[in-house]
C-alpha positions in Angstrom: -30.6 9.6 37.2 -29.3 11.4 34.3 -25.4 11.1 35.5 -26.4 6.6 36.1 -27.6 7.1 32.5 -24.5 8.4 31.1 -21.9 6.0 33.8 -24.3 3.2 31.7 -24.1 4.6 28.3 -20.4 4.9 28.5 -19.6 1.4 30.3 -21.6 0.2 26.9 -19.8 1.9 24.6 -16.4 0.9 25.7 -17.9 -2.8 25.9 -18.8 -2.6 22.2 -15.8 -1.1 21.3 -13.8 -3.9 23.4 -15.9 -6.7 21.5 -14.8 -5.1 18.4 -10.9 -5.0 19.2 -10.9 -8.0 20.0 -12.7 -9.5 16.9 -10.5 -6.9 14.2 -6.9 -7.3 15.8 -6.3 -10.8 15.7 -7.1 -10.5 11.6 -4.3 -7.9 11.8 -1.6 -9.6 13.8 -2.2 -12.9 12.3 -1.9 -11.8 8.6 1.1 -13.4 6.8 4.4 -11.6 6.8 4.9 -10.1 3.1 8.5 -11.4 2.0 10.2 -9.6 -0.7 12.4 -11.8 -3.3 14.8 -8.9 -5.6 16.1 -9.6 -8.5 19.9 -9.5 -9.2 20.0 -5.9 -10.2 17.2 -4.4 -7.4 18.3 -3.3 -3.9 17.0 -5.3 -1.2 13.9 -2.9 0.1 14.1 -1.3 4.4 10.5 -2.9 5.6 9.7 -6.0 7.6 11.7 -8.7 5.8 15.0 -6.4 5.7 15.2 -3.4 7.8 18.6 -2.5 7.8 17.9 -1.5 3.7 18.4 1.4 2.0 14.7 3.0 0.8 16.6 5.2 -1.8 16.4 2.8 -4.7 12.7 2.4 -6.7 12.7 -1.6 -5.8 10.2 -4.3 -7.1 9.3 -7.5 -5.0 6.9 -10.4 -6.5 6.9 -14.2 -5.5 9.1 -16.4 -7.0 5.8 -17.5 -9.2 5.3 -14.2 -10.6 6.5 -12.6 -14.0 8.7 -10.4 -14.4 7.2 -6.8 -12.6 7.4 -4.5 -15.4 5.5 -7.1 -17.4 2.4 -6.9 -14.8 2.5 -2.9 -13.7 3.9 0.2 -15.4 3.7 3.8 -13.5 2.9 6.0 -15.6 2.5 9.2 -13.1 4.2 9.9 -10.9 8.1 9.7 -12.5 10.9 8.0 -10.4 12.3 11.0 -7.5 9.6 13.6 -8.6 8.3 16.2 -6.4 5.2 15.7 -5.3 2.2 17.0 -3.3 -1.2 16.6 -2.1 -3.5 15.1 -4.1 -0.9 13.0 -5.7 -2.1 12.0 -8.7 -0.8 7.9 -9.7 -1.9 6.4 -13.2 -0.7 3.7 -15.1 -1.7 0.5 -16.3 -1.1 -3.3 -14.7 -3.0 -6.9 -16.0 -6.1 -8.0 -15.0 -4.8 -9.8 -12.8 -3.2 -7.5 -10.4 -6.7 -6.3 -9.7 -9.3 -7.7 -7.6 -12.7 -6.3 -8.0 -11.2 -3.2 -10.3 -8.6 -2.3 -7.2 -5.4 -2.2 -5.8 -3.7 -0.6 -2.7 -1.6 2.0 -2.8 0.4 3.1 0.4 2.8 6.5 0.7 5.7 6.3 3.5 7.5 8.6 4.8 11.6 7.5 4.3 12.8 9.3 7.5 9.9 7.9 10.0 8.7 4.7 8.3 5.3 6.2 8.9 2.6 5.9 6.3 1.6 9.8 5.1 -1.5 8.2 2.8 -3.1 5.2 1.9 -5.5 4.8 -1.1 -7.0 2.4 -3.8 -6.4 1.9 -7.1 -9.3 1.8 -9.8 -9.3 0.3 -12.8 -10.1 2.4 -15.8 -12.4 -0.2 -18.4 -12.7 -4.1 -17.9 -10.4 -5.4 -15.0 -11.6 -9.0 -16.5 -8.6 -9.6 -18.7 -4.5 -10.8 -18.8 -4.3 -7.7 -20.9 -2.9 -4.3 -19.7 -5.9 -2.0 -18.3 -5.7 1.7 -17.0 -5.7 2.9 -13.7 -5.7 6.2 -11.5 -5.6 6.7 -7.7 -5.9 9.8 -6.2 -3.7 10.7 -2.5 -4.5 13.3 -0.4 -2.6 14.2 2.7 -0.9 16.4 4.9 2.0 18.8 3.4 5.1 18.3 5.9 7.2 21.0 6.3 10.4 20.0 4.5 10.6 18.4 1.6 10.7 14.4 2.6 11.4 11.5 1.2 9.3 9.3 0.7 8.6 5.6 -1.1 4.9 5.0 -3.3 3.6 1.0 -2.4 1.7 0.3 -5.6 0.4 -3.8 -4.2 -1.3 -6.7 -6.1 -4.3 -7.1 -4.6 -4.3 -10.4 -2.7 -7.6 -11.8 -1.4 -6.2 -15.3 -1.0 -3.8 -13.2 1.9 -1.2 -16.0 0.8 2.3 -15.0 0.4 2.9 -17.1 -2.9 0.1 -14.3 -4.0 2.1 -10.9 -3.2 3.4 -8.8 -5.3 4.5 -4.7 -5.2 6.3 -2.5 -7.2 7.9 0.3 -5.3 8.9 3.7 -6.4 11.5 6.6 -4.5 9.6 10.1 -4.2 9.9 13.2 -2.6 6.7 15.0 -0.6 7.4 18.8 -0.5 
């Protein structure tokens, strides 16, 4: 009798997971791809839009209607090409339009594998409902690699609309050790 209840429980769990999977996965695969536009003095990015590009240079992306990216977000720490460890503290300031509900996503990517090392959320340290710069901080915790690893840190404008025209991000190169 107990085996029968166990089997029924397992079947129910699998069915629930299947339902969740079918509800969540279409949203993941139907999201519009980000097509970065780089200014003339920047190298192309090694991402979905340009998989053969060199990631060793810091780049920024933004839509063609946005202001200069440095007028939208400034990263104070970590510095470009610095050696970082876990926990990685990120700080700077961004215009209020960079945030949604006072936050925006931050991702650390391994340059060798293209895999995500860590992701988190940067939080405004003040009222983000402004056109002015608002300080932010974020902390990423990750497993230390066995050897120093080149990586890039991506700070993306929070874009709840999902429209590619509202996408913007800035990227800096780091060494994770």
